[in-house]
C-alpha positions in Angstrom: 221.7 39.5 15.1 225.3 38.3 15.6 228.3 38.8 13.2 228.1 35.1 12.3 224.4 35.3 11.5 225.1 38.4 9.3 228.0 36.6 7.6 225.9 33.5 6.9 223.0 35.6 5.6 224.6 38.4 3.6 228.3 37.5 2.8 227.4 36.5 -0.8 225.6 39.8 -1.4 228.5 41.8 0.0 231.0 39.8 -2.1 228.8 40.3 -5.2 228.5 44.1 -4.7 232.3 44.5 -4.1 233.3 42.2 -7.0 231.0 44.2 -9.3 233.0 47.3 -8.4 236.6 46.2 -8.1 236.6 43.3 -10.6 239.5 41.5 -8.8 239.0 38.3 -6.7 241.9 39.0 -4.3 240.9 42.6 -3.7 237.3 41.5 -3.3 238.2 39.0 -0.6 240.3 41.5 1.2 237.5 44.1 1.2 234.9 41.6 2.3 237.1 40.7 5.2 237.5 44.4 6.0 233.7 45.0 5.8 233.1 42.2 8.3 235.7 43.4 10.7 233.8 46.7 10.7 230.6 44.9 11.1 232.0 43.0 14.1 233.3 46.1 15.8 230.3 48.4 15.0 227.3 46.0 15.1 226.0 47.5 18.4 225.4 50.8 16.6 222.6 49.3 14.6 219.4 49.9 16.7 216.8 48.4 14.3 217.6 44.8 13.3 215.4 45.3 10.1 218.0 47.8 8.8 221.0 45.5 9.2 221.2 44.7 5.5 221.0 48.3 4.3 223.6 49.3 6.9 225.8 46.4 5.8 225.6 47.4 2.2 226.4 51.0 3.0 229.4 49.8 4.9 230.4 47.8 1.9 230.0 50.7 -0.5 232.0 53.0 1.7 234.7 50.4 2.0 235.0 50.2 -1.8 235.1 54.0 -2.0 237.8 54.1 0.6 239.8 51.5 -1.4 239.5 53.6 -4.6 240.4 56.7 -2.7 243.5 55.1 -1.2 244.7 53.4 -4.4 244.2 56.5 -6.6 242.2 54.6 -9.2 239.1 55.8 -11.0 235.9 55.4 -9.1 233.3 53.5 -11.3 230.1 55.5 -11.7 227.8 53.0 -13.4 224.4 52.7 -11.8 224.6 50.4 -8.8 222.7 47.2 -9.0 220.1 46.6 -6.4 221.0 43.3 -4.7 218.4 43.8 -1.9 214.8 42.7 -2.3 212.5 45.7 -2.9 210.5 44.8 0.1 213.4 45.2 2.5 215.3 48.0 0.8 215.0 51.5 2.2 215.6 54.1 -0.5 217.9 56.9 0.7 219.7 60.0 -0.5 222.8 57.9 -1.1 221.0 56.0 -3.8 220.4 59.2 -5.8 224.0 60.5 -5.6 225.7 58.2 -8.3 223.0 59.1 -10.8 223.2 62.8 -10.1 227.0 62.7 -10.4 226.9 60.7 -13.6 224.6 63.3 -15.1 226.9 66.2 -14.3 228.7 67.7 -17.3 232.2 66.2 -17.6 234.0 69.6 -16.9 232.4 69.7 -13.4 232.3 65.9 -12.7 236.0 65.2 -13.1 237.4 68.0 -10.8 234.7 67.2 -8.3 235.5 63.5 -8.2 239.2 64.2 -7.9 238.6 66.6 -5.1 235.8 65.1 -3.1 236.2 61.4 -3.8 240.0 61.0 -4.3 240.8 63.8 -1.9 243.3 65.6 -4.1 244.1 69.2 -3.4 242.8 71.7 -5.9 246.3 72.8 -7.0 247.0 69.1 -7.8 243.8 68.8 -9.8 244.7 72.0 -11.7 248.1 70.6 -12.6 246.6 67.1 -13.5 243.9 68.6 -15.7 246.2 71.3 -17.1 243.8 74.1 -16.0 244.2 77.3 -14.1 243.6 76.9 -10.3 240.8 79.5 -10.4 239.0 77.5 -13.1 239.3 74.3 -11.1 238.0 76.0 -7.9 235.0 77.4 -9.8 234.2 74.0 -11.5 234.3 72.2 -8.1 231.9 74.8 -6.6 229.6 74.7 -9.6 229.6 70.9 -9.5 228.6 70.9 -5.9 225.8 73.4 -6.7 224.7 71.1 -9.5 224.5 68.2 -7.0 222.3 70.2 -4.8 220.1 71.1 -7.7 220.1 67.4 -8.7 218.6 66.6 -5.3 216.0 69.3 -5.7 215.1 68.1 -9.2 215.2 64.4 -8.2 213.6 64.3 -4.8 211.9 67.7 -4.6 214.2 68.8 -1.8 214.1 72.5 -0.9 216.9 74.8 0.4 216.1 76.2 3.8 217.0 79.8 5.0 220.5 78.6 6.0 221.2 77.0 2.6 220.7 73.4 3.7 218.7 70.8 1.7 215.5 69.8 3.5 212.7 67.4 2.6 211.7 63.8 2.7 213.3 61.0 0.7 210.9 59.8 -2.0 210.0 56.2 -2.6 212.4 54.8 -5.2 209.4 54.5 -7.7 208.9 58.3 -7.4 212.5 59.2 -7.6 213.4 60.8 -11.0 217.1 59.7 -10.9 216.9 56.2 -9.3 213.8 55.0 -11.2 
């Protein structure tokens, strides 16, 4: 598939996904352009043509996250709308993450998002939230552990002897968070 074919087939889906997140026409146009520049330069990395759409939408989501990270605005956490037909959509771990994060207690979610999504240093987070640095550090670590537990609860993942999550991604219909 060529970049032009991908543009003609999926540009509206990409635009709809981005507009749903940023809610600004000019920013959406800029981000769509950025997505398709990435598509043009990285298209050869896609080995299975059937996965082009899911790859394209992942690139789009990551571009939006990069935009929020760079602009220091709040990352929206509402459940993502599926704009891909169920028959072509491959459910992945990435689909579970927004739901798992959304279900975290606020005291863990906020420091974790500031640290891992916005890229702030823990001392900056402590100052912004008016909390001791030790508290922020422990909340971030606890939030990360809760995300791991969320995958274990959602998709029945297990921790191996090295502390890494292992398992198979469930079908979306069997997933406890995405369904």
